[in-house]
mmCIF file of the C-alpha atoms, coordinates in Angstrom:
data_MODEL
# 
_entry.id   MODEL 
# 
loop_
_atom_site.group_PDB 
_atom_site.id 
_atom_site.type_symbol 
_atom_site.label_atom_id 
_atom_site.label_alt_id 
_atom_site.label_comp_id 
_atom_site.label_asym_id 
_atom_site.label_entity_id 
_atom_site.label_seq_id 
_atom_site.pdbx_PDB_ins_code 
_atom_site.Cartn_x 
_atom_site.Cartn_y 
_atom_site.Cartn_z 
_atom_site.occupancy 
_atom_site.B_iso_or_equiv 
_atom_site.pdbx_formal_charge 
_atom_site.auth_seq_id 
_atom_site.auth_comp_id 
_atom_site.auth_asym_id 
_atom_site.auth_atom_id 
_atom_site.pdbx_PDB_model_num 
ATOM 1   C CA . MET A 1 1   ? 0.038   0.080  -0.006  1.00 0.00 ? 1   MET A CA 1 
ATOM 2   C CA . LYS A 1 2   ? 2.835   2.416  0.747   1.00 0.00 ? 2   LYS A CA 1 
ATOM 3   C CA . LYS A 1 3   ? 4.173   2.052  -2.765  1.00 0.00 ? 3   LYS A CA 1 
ATOM 4   C CA . TRP A 1 4   ? 0.824   3.078  -4.405  1.00 0.00 ? 4   TRP A CA 1 
ATOM 5   C CA . LEU A 1 5   ? 0.979   6.725  -3.294  1.00 0.00 ? 5   LEU A CA 1 
ATOM 6   C CA . PRO A 1 6   ? 4.108   7.720  -5.174  1.00 0.00 ? 6   PRO A CA 1 
ATOM 7   C CA . VAL A 1 7   ? 2.933   5.849  -8.303  1.00 0.00 ? 7   VAL A CA 1 
ATOM 8   C CA . ILE A 1 8   ? -0.424  7.617  -8.367  1.00 0.00 ? 8   ILE A CA 1 
ATOM 9   C CA . ILE A 1 9   ? 1.195   11.034 -7.773  1.00 0.00 ? 9   ILE A CA 1 
ATOM 10  C CA . ALA A 1 10  ? 3.711   10.422 -10.507 1.00 0.00 ? 10  ALA A CA 1 
ATOM 11  C CA . ALA A 1 11  ? 0.897   9.392  -12.872 1.00 0.00 ? 11  ALA A CA 1 
ATOM 12  C CA . LEU A 1 12  ? -1.230  12.504 -12.096 1.00 0.00 ? 12  LEU A CA 1 
ATOM 13  C CA . LEU A 1 13  ? 1.577   15.136 -12.311 1.00 0.00 ? 13  LEU A CA 1 
ATOM 14  C CA . PRO A 1 14  ? 2.029   15.154 -16.074 1.00 0.00 ? 14  PRO A CA 1 
ATOM 15  C CA . ALA A 1 15  ? -1.754  15.696 -16.631 1.00 0.00 ? 15  ALA A CA 1 
ATOM 16  C CA . MET A 1 16  ? -1.849  18.470 -14.053 1.00 0.00 ? 16  MET A CA 1 
ATOM 17  C CA . SER A 1 17  ? 0.887   20.443 -15.663 1.00 0.00 ? 17  SER A CA 1 
ATOM 18  C CA . HIS A 1 18  ? -1.127  21.783 -18.589 1.00 0.00 ? 18  HIS A CA 1 
ATOM 19  C CA . ALA A 1 19  ? -4.844  21.411 -18.011 1.00 0.00 ? 19  ALA A CA 1 
ATOM 20  C CA . ALA A 1 20  ? -7.579  23.631 -16.491 1.00 0.00 ? 20  ALA A CA 1 
ATOM 21  C CA . GLY A 1 21  ? -8.024  22.905 -12.774 1.00 0.00 ? 21  GLY A CA 1 
ATOM 22  C CA . TYR A 1 22  ? -9.066  23.978 -9.415  1.00 0.00 ? 22  TYR A CA 1 
ATOM 23  C CA . ALA A 1 23  ? -7.556  24.569 -5.980  1.00 0.00 ? 23  ALA A CA 1 
ATOM 24  C CA . GLY A 1 24  ? -9.038  24.898 -2.569  1.00 0.00 ? 24  GLY A CA 1 
ATOM 25  C CA . VAL A 1 25  ? -8.548  25.252 1.185   1.00 0.00 ? 25  VAL A CA 1 
ATOM 26  C CA . ASP A 1 26  ? -10.667 23.132 3.616   1.00 0.00 ? 26  ASP A CA 1 
ATOM 27  C CA . TYR A 1 27  ? -10.960 22.812 7.396   1.00 0.00 ? 27  TYR A CA 1 
ATOM 28  C CA . VAL A 1 28  ? -11.147 19.201 8.237   1.00 0.00 ? 28  VAL A CA 1 
ATOM 29  C CA . PHE A 1 29  ? -12.741 17.618 11.291  1.00 0.00 ? 29  PHE A CA 1 
ATOM 30  C CA . SER A 1 30  ? -11.341 14.166 11.709  1.00 0.00 ? 30  SER A CA 1 
ATOM 31  C CA . THR A 1 31  ? -12.229 11.205 13.941  1.00 0.00 ? 31  THR A CA 1 
ATOM 32  C CA . ILE A 1 32  ? -9.417  8.749  14.619  1.00 0.00 ? 32  ILE A CA 1 
ATOM 33  C CA . GLU A 1 33  ? -10.425 5.202  15.775  1.00 0.00 ? 33  GLU A CA 1 
ATOM 34  C CA . PRO A 1 34  ? -7.336  2.915  16.102  1.00 0.00 ? 34  PRO A CA 1 
ATOM 35  C CA . ASP A 1 35  ? -8.028  -0.776 16.484  1.00 0.00 ? 35  ASP A CA 1 
ATOM 36  C CA . GLU A 1 36  ? -6.233  -1.130 19.736  1.00 0.00 ? 36  GLU A CA 1 
ATOM 37  C CA . ARG A 1 37  ? -8.318  1.462  21.441  1.00 0.00 ? 37  ARG A CA 1 
ATOM 38  C CA . ILE A 1 38  ? -11.913 1.507  22.599  1.00 0.00 ? 38  ILE A CA 1 
ATOM 39  C CA . GLU A 1 39  ? -12.058 5.274  22.412  1.00 0.00 ? 39  GLU A CA 1 
ATOM 40  C CA . ASP A 1 40  ? -11.747 7.634  19.492  1.00 0.00 ? 40  ASP A CA 1 
ATOM 41  C CA . ALA A 1 41  ? -10.226 11.162 19.151  1.00 0.00 ? 41  ALA A CA 1 
ATOM 42  C CA . ASP A 1 42  ? -11.541 14.132 17.337  1.00 0.00 ? 42  ASP A CA 1 
ATOM 43  C CA . VAL A 1 43  ? -8.805  16.271 15.837  1.00 0.00 ? 43  VAL A CA 1 
ATOM 44  C CA . GLU A 1 44  ? -8.682  18.929 13.213  1.00 0.00 ? 44  GLU A CA 1 
ATOM 45  C CA . ALA A 1 45  ? -6.508  19.947 10.249  1.00 0.00 ? 45  ALA A CA 1 
ATOM 46  C CA . LEU A 1 46  ? -6.136  22.597 7.498   1.00 0.00 ? 46  LEU A CA 1 
ATOM 47  C CA . GLN A 1 47  ? -6.175  20.915 4.103   1.00 0.00 ? 47  GLN A CA 1 
ATOM 48  C CA . PHE A 1 48  ? -4.862  22.255 0.712   1.00 0.00 ? 48  PHE A CA 1 
ATOM 49  C CA . LYS A 1 49  ? -5.981  20.677 -2.497  1.00 0.00 ? 49  LYS A CA 1 
ATOM 50  C CA . PHE A 1 50  ? -5.093  21.008 -6.110  1.00 0.00 ? 50  PHE A CA 1 
ATOM 51  C CA . GLY A 1 51  ? -6.845  19.223 -9.081  1.00 0.00 ? 51  GLY A CA 1 
ATOM 52  C CA . THR A 1 52  ? -6.957  19.130 -12.860 1.00 0.00 ? 52  THR A CA 1 
ATOM 53  C CA . TRP A 1 53  ? -9.642  18.046 -15.170 1.00 0.00 ? 53  TRP A CA 1 
ATOM 54  C CA . PHE A 1 54  ? -8.970  15.170 -17.561 1.00 0.00 ? 54  PHE A CA 1 
ATOM 55  C CA . ASN A 1 55  ? -11.841 16.072 -19.895 1.00 0.00 ? 55  ASN A CA 1 
ATOM 56  C CA . PRO A 1 56  ? -13.318 19.316 -21.281 1.00 0.00 ? 56  PRO A CA 1 
ATOM 57  C CA . GLU A 1 57  ? -16.706 18.685 -19.594 1.00 0.00 ? 57  GLU A CA 1 
ATOM 58  C CA . GLN A 1 58  ? -14.872 18.969 -16.184 1.00 0.00 ? 58  GLN A CA 1 
ATOM 59  C CA . THR A 1 59  ? -16.437 15.774 -14.874 1.00 0.00 ? 59  THR A CA 1 
ATOM 60  C CA . PHE A 1 60  ? -13.252 13.602 -14.198 1.00 0.00 ? 60  PHE A CA 1 
ATOM 61  C CA . ALA A 1 61  ? -10.232 14.947 -12.482 1.00 0.00 ? 61  ALA A CA 1 
ATOM 62  C CA . GLY A 1 62  ? -7.091  14.006 -10.554 1.00 0.00 ? 62  GLY A CA 1 
ATOM 63  C CA . GLU A 1 63  ? -6.520  15.596 -7.170  1.00 0.00 ? 63  GLU A CA 1 
ATOM 64  C CA . LEU A 1 64  ? -3.517  16.054 -4.822  1.00 0.00 ? 64  LEU A CA 1 
ATOM 65  C CA . ARG A 1 65  ? -4.031  17.041 -1.120  1.00 0.00 ? 65  ARG A CA 1 
ATOM 66  C CA . ALA A 1 66  ? -1.806  17.870 1.805   1.00 0.00 ? 66  ALA A CA 1 
ATOM 67  C CA . ALA A 1 67  ? -2.912  18.857 5.294   1.00 0.00 ? 67  ALA A CA 1 
ATOM 68  C CA . LEU A 1 68  ? -1.373  19.934 8.631   1.00 0.00 ? 68  LEU A CA 1 
ATOM 69  C CA . GLY A 1 69  ? -2.933  19.205 11.983  1.00 0.00 ? 69  GLY A CA 1 
ATOM 70  C CA . THR A 1 70  ? -4.352  22.224 13.907  1.00 0.00 ? 70  THR A CA 1 
ATOM 71  C CA . ASP A 1 71  ? -5.864  20.706 17.110  1.00 0.00 ? 71  ASP A CA 1 
ATOM 72  C CA . ASP A 1 72  ? -5.422  17.647 19.330  1.00 0.00 ? 72  ASP A CA 1 
ATOM 73  C CA . ASP A 1 73  ? -7.670  15.466 21.498  1.00 0.00 ? 73  ASP A CA 1 
ATOM 74  C CA . ARG A 1 74  ? -7.281  12.693 24.054  1.00 0.00 ? 74  ARG A CA 1 
ATOM 75  C CA . TYR A 1 75  ? -8.485  9.112  23.860  1.00 0.00 ? 75  TYR A CA 1 
ATOM 76  C CA . GLY A 1 76  ? -11.222 8.975  26.417  1.00 0.00 ? 76  GLY A CA 1 
ATOM 77  C CA . ARG A 1 77  ? -10.230 8.000  30.000  1.00 0.00 ? 77  ARG A CA 1 
ATOM 78  C CA . THR A 1 78  ? -6.682  6.885  29.067  1.00 0.00 ? 78  THR A CA 1 
ATOM 79  C CA . GLY A 1 79  ? -5.521  10.451 28.649  1.00 0.00 ? 79  GLY A CA 1 
ATOM 80  C CA . VAL A 1 80  ? -3.355  9.667  25.662  1.00 0.00 ? 80  VAL A CA 1 
ATOM 81  C CA . LYS A 1 81  ? -3.146  12.924 23.547  1.00 0.00 ? 81  LYS A CA 1 
ATOM 82  C CA . VAL A 1 82  ? -3.271  12.423 19.780  1.00 0.00 ? 82  VAL A CA 1 
ATOM 83  C CA . GLU A 1 83  ? -2.768  14.901 16.968  1.00 0.00 ? 83  GLU A CA 1 
ATOM 84  C CA . ILE A 1 84  ? -2.430  14.752 13.171  1.00 0.00 ? 84  ILE A CA 1 
ATOM 85  C CA . ASP A 1 85  ? 1.048   15.838 12.181  1.00 0.00 ? 85  ASP A CA 1 
ATOM 86  C CA . ARG A 1 86  ? 0.243   15.765 8.479   1.00 0.00 ? 86  ARG A CA 1 
ATOM 87  C CA . TYR A 1 87  ? -1.603  13.806 5.826   1.00 0.00 ? 87  TYR A CA 1 
ATOM 88  C CA . TYR A 1 88  ? -1.410  13.707 2.075   1.00 0.00 ? 88  TYR A CA 1 
ATOM 89  C CA . GLY A 1 89  ? -3.115  11.823 -0.699  1.00 0.00 ? 89  GLY A CA 1 
ATOM 90  C CA . ALA A 1 90  ? -3.866  11.419 -4.374  1.00 0.00 ? 90  ALA A CA 1 
ATOM 91  C CA . TYR A 1 91  ? -7.361  10.868 -5.699  1.00 0.00 ? 91  TYR A CA 1 
ATOM 92  C CA . LEU A 1 92  ? -9.542  10.419 -8.720  1.00 0.00 ? 92  LEU A CA 1 
ATOM 93  C CA . ARG A 1 93  ? -12.695 12.579 -8.755  1.00 0.00 ? 93  ARG A CA 1 
ATOM 94  C CA . GLY A 1 94  ? -15.884 12.011 -10.693 1.00 0.00 ? 94  GLY A CA 1 
ATOM 95  C CA . GLN A 1 95  ? -18.168 14.992 -10.613 1.00 0.00 ? 95  GLN A CA 1 
ATOM 96  C CA . PHE A 1 96  ? -21.454 16.132 -12.233 1.00 0.00 ? 96  PHE A CA 1 
ATOM 97  C CA . PRO A 1 97  ? -21.207 18.707 -15.054 1.00 0.00 ? 97  PRO A CA 1 
ATOM 98  C CA . ASP A 1 98  ? -20.474 22.383 -14.474 1.00 0.00 ? 98  ASP A CA 1 
ATOM 99  C CA . THR A 1 99  ? -23.959 23.416 -15.576 1.00 0.00 ? 99  THR A CA 1 
ATOM 100 C CA . LEU A 1 100 ? -25.356 22.719 -12.190 1.00 0.00 ? 100 LEU A CA 1 
ATOM 101 C CA . PRO A 1 101 ? -25.117 25.158 -9.272  1.00 0.00 ? 101 PRO A CA 1 
ATOM 102 C CA . VAL A 1 102 ? -24.548 22.352 -6.698  1.00 0.00 ? 102 VAL A CA 1 
ATOM 103 C CA . ARG A 1 103 ? -22.098 19.588 -8.090  1.00 0.00 ? 103 ARG A CA 1 
ATOM 104 C CA . PRO A 1 104 ? -22.002 16.302 -6.360  1.00 0.00 ? 104 PRO A CA 1 
ATOM 105 C CA . TYR A 1 105 ? -18.865 14.286 -6.620  1.00 0.00 ? 105 TYR A CA 1 
ATOM 106 C CA . GLY A 1 106 ? -17.186 11.082 -5.598  1.00 0.00 ? 106 GLY A CA 1 
ATOM 107 C CA . LEU A 1 107 ? -13.481 10.458 -4.647  1.00 0.00 ? 107 LEU A CA 1 
ATOM 108 C CA . LEU A 1 108 ? -11.315 7.287  -4.886  1.00 0.00 ? 108 LEU A CA 1 
ATOM 109 C CA . GLY A 1 109 ? -7.642  7.400  -3.938  1.00 0.00 ? 109 GLY A CA 1 
ATOM 110 C CA . VAL A 1 110 ? -4.916  6.740  -1.515  1.00 0.00 ? 110 VAL A CA 1 
ATOM 111 C CA . THR A 1 111 ? -4.292  8.556  1.881   1.00 0.00 ? 111 THR A CA 1 
ATOM 112 C CA . ARG A 1 112 ? -1.438  8.642  4.283   1.00 0.00 ? 112 ARG A CA 1 
ATOM 113 C CA . VAL A 1 113 ? -2.068  10.074 7.694   1.00 0.00 ? 113 VAL A CA 1 
ATOM 114 C CA . GLU A 1 114 ? 0.780   10.546 10.237  1.00 0.00 ? 114 GLU A CA 1 
ATOM 115 C CA . THR A 1 115 ? -0.079  11.137 13.823  1.00 0.00 ? 115 THR A CA 1 
ATOM 116 C CA . THR A 1 116 ? 1.666   11.602 17.173  1.00 0.00 ? 116 THR A CA 1 
ATOM 117 C CA . GLU A 1 117 ? 0.482   10.170 20.516  1.00 0.00 ? 117 GLU A CA 1 
ATOM 118 C CA . LYS A 1 118 ? 1.742   11.428 23.850  1.00 0.00 ? 118 LYS A CA 1 
ATOM 119 C CA . ALA A 1 119 ? 1.232   9.679  27.129  1.00 0.00 ? 119 ALA A CA 1 
ATOM 120 C CA . GLY A 1 120 ? 2.890   11.616 29.917  1.00 0.00 ? 120 GLY A CA 1 
ATOM 121 C CA . ILE A 1 121 ? 6.435   12.381 28.771  1.00 0.00 ? 121 ILE A CA 1 
ATOM 122 C CA . SER A 1 122 ? 6.715   9.626  26.200  1.00 0.00 ? 122 SER A CA 1 
ATOM 123 C CA . SER A 1 123 ? 5.736   10.269 22.579  1.00 0.00 ? 123 SER A CA 1 
ATOM 124 C CA . ASP A 1 124 ? 5.073   7.857  19.770  1.00 0.00 ? 124 ASP A CA 1 
ATOM 125 C CA . GLY A 1 125 ? 3.874   8.109  16.220  1.00 0.00 ? 125 GLY A CA 1 
ATOM 126 C CA . GLU A 1 126 ? 1.463   6.123  14.218  1.00 0.00 ? 126 GLU A CA 1 
ATOM 127 C CA . ASN A 1 127 ? 1.225   6.206  10.392  1.00 0.00 ? 127 ASN A CA 1 
ATOM 128 C CA . TYR A 1 128 ? -1.731  4.997  8.513   1.00 0.00 ? 128 TYR A CA 1 
ATOM 129 C CA . THR A 1 129 ? -2.011  4.453  4.705   1.00 0.00 ? 129 THR A CA 1 
ATOM 130 C CA . ASP A 1 130 ? -5.039  3.040  2.820   1.00 0.00 ? 130 ASP A CA 1 
ATOM 131 C CA . ILE A 1 131 ? -7.417  3.441  -0.071  1.00 0.00 ? 131 ILE A CA 1 
ATOM 132 C CA . SER A 1 132 ? -9.926  6.175  0.534   1.00 0.00 ? 132 SER A CA 1 
ATOM 133 C CA . LEU A 1 133 ? -13.536 6.733  -0.544  1.00 0.00 ? 133 LEU A CA 1 
ATOM 134 C CA . GLY A 1 134 ? -15.428 9.970  -0.298  1.00 0.00 ? 134 GLY A CA 1 
ATOM 135 C CA . ILE A 1 135 ? -18.467 11.933 -1.337  1.00 0.00 ? 135 ILE A CA 1 
ATOM 136 C CA . GLY A 1 136 ? -19.066 15.647 -1.531  1.00 0.00 ? 136 GLY A CA 1 
ATOM 137 C CA . ALA A 1 137 ? -20.528 18.669 -3.185  1.00 0.00 ? 137 ALA A CA 1 
ATOM 138 C CA . ASP A 1 138 ? -19.331 21.975 -4.562  1.00 0.00 ? 138 ASP A CA 1 
ATOM 139 C CA . MET A 1 139 ? -21.767 24.919 -4.489  1.00 0.00 ? 139 MET A CA 1 
ATOM 140 C CA . ARG A 1 140 ? -21.028 27.899 -6.839  1.00 0.00 ? 140 ARG A CA 1 
ATOM 141 C CA . VAL A 1 141 ? -21.035 31.242 -5.131  1.00 0.00 ? 141 VAL A CA 1 
ATOM 142 C CA . ALA A 1 142 ? -19.476 33.179 -8.048  1.00 0.00 ? 142 ALA A CA 1 
ATOM 143 C CA . ASN A 1 143 ? -18.414 32.439 -11.603 1.00 0.00 ? 143 ASN A CA 1 
ATOM 144 C CA . ASN A 1 144 ? -15.216 30.505 -10.648 1.00 0.00 ? 144 ASN A CA 1 
ATOM 145 C CA . VAL A 1 145 ? -15.597 30.342 -6.859  1.00 0.00 ? 145 VAL A CA 1 
ATOM 146 C CA . PHE A 1 146 ? -17.237 27.600 -4.840  1.00 0.00 ? 146 PHE A CA 1 
ATOM 147 C CA . VAL A 1 147 ? -17.728 26.251 -1.311  1.00 0.00 ? 147 VAL A CA 1 
ATOM 148 C CA . SER A 1 148 ? -17.478 22.602 -0.649  1.00 0.00 ? 148 SER A CA 1 
ATOM 149 C CA . LEU A 1 149 ? -18.762 20.051 1.906   1.00 0.00 ? 149 LEU A CA 1 
ATOM 150 C CA . GLU A 1 150 ? -17.200 16.534 1.921   1.00 0.00 ? 150 GLU A CA 1 
ATOM 151 C CA . TYR A 1 151 ? -17.072 13.227 3.845   1.00 0.00 ? 151 TYR A CA 1 
ATOM 152 C CA . LEU A 1 152 ? -13.992 11.123 3.253   1.00 0.00 ? 152 LEU A CA 1 
ATOM 153 C CA . ARG A 1 153 ? -13.324 7.691  4.752   1.00 0.00 ? 153 ARG A CA 1 
ATOM 154 C CA . ALA A 1 154 ? -9.557  8.245  4.633   1.00 0.00 ? 154 ALA A CA 1 
ATOM 155 C CA . ILE A 1 155 ? -8.437  5.087  6.392   1.00 0.00 ? 155 ILE A CA 1 
ATOM 156 C CA . ASP A 1 156 ? -10.426 1.806  7.018   1.00 0.00 ? 156 ASP A CA 1 
ATOM 157 C CA . ARG A 1 157 ? -7.920  -1.166 7.376   1.00 0.00 ? 157 ARG A CA 1 
ATOM 158 C CA . SER A 1 158 ? -7.456  -3.824 9.969   1.00 0.00 ? 158 SER A CA 1 
ATOM 159 C CA . GLY A 1 159 ? -9.874  -2.104 12.318  1.00 0.00 ? 159 GLY A CA 1 
ATOM 160 C CA . ASP A 1 160 ? -8.124  1.337  12.124  1.00 0.00 ? 160 ASP A CA 1 
ATOM 161 C CA . GLU A 1 161 ? -10.531 3.989  10.934  1.00 0.00 ? 161 GLU A CA 1 
ATOM 162 C CA . ILE A 1 162 ? -10.045 7.682  10.126  1.00 0.00 ? 162 ILE A CA 1 
ATOM 163 C CA . SER A 1 163 ? -13.013 9.645  8.872   1.00 0.00 ? 163 SER A CA 1 
ATOM 164 C CA . ASN A 1 164 ? -12.884 13.326 7.662   1.00 0.00 ? 164 ASN A CA 1 
ATOM 165 C CA . LEU A 1 165 ? -15.638 15.896 7.405   1.00 0.00 ? 165 LEU A CA 1 
ATOM 166 C CA . SER A 1 166 ? -14.435 18.976 5.649   1.00 0.00 ? 166 SER A CA 1 
ATOM 167 C CA . LEU A 1 167 ? -15.784 22.431 4.870   1.00 0.00 ? 167 LEU A CA 1 
ATOM 168 C CA . GLY A 1 168 ? -13.967 24.770 2.490   1.00 0.00 ? 168 GLY A CA 1 
ATOM 169 C CA . PHE A 1 169 ? -13.742 27.038 -0.387  1.00 0.00 ? 169 PHE A CA 1 
ATOM 170 C CA . GLY A 1 170 ? -11.939 27.118 -3.667  1.00 0.00 ? 170 GLY A CA 1 
ATOM 171 C CA . GLY A 1 171 ? -11.650 28.412 -7.181  1.00 0.00 ? 171 GLY A CA 1 
ATOM 172 C CA . ARG A 1 172 ? -11.422 27.142 -10.805 1.00 0.00 ? 172 ARG A CA 1 
ATOM 173 C CA . PHE A 1 173 ? -8.828  28.327 -13.278 1.00 0.00 ? 173 PHE A CA 1 
# 
């Protein structure tokens, strides 16, 4: 799984260098549920995304994302503090045509999430990489400006789950 992300990014970069695209910034509310813990943690991140359309109808795109953690939380009664250090991913995006004011879309890709867990004075990190699925919608607020709402199941492997709910804005160019 770890080898998929560089391969997908390398495949998307040539297409992104010359096509029309979009960029955006999202605030992400994540829930981290590791397999070895009963409790979950709600953390937040600031996400940057850049995508390019593969077709003139702007219904099929490739997208790259990177995010930095902005907030931390504790796992229930255990008191272990967890935060997202960073995450990044590459996705394919299928979207309804640009003729609609609200454009639903779906995502399929690979995400890598890097976290830090602190218990007392000791600190340890956990890295998660998995295939991701998501749904969302862009709503046009001006000619090339949109707001977006999205749910992404970033990680769902071997009992580990990370879910993201994001709200953001972006522009088409």
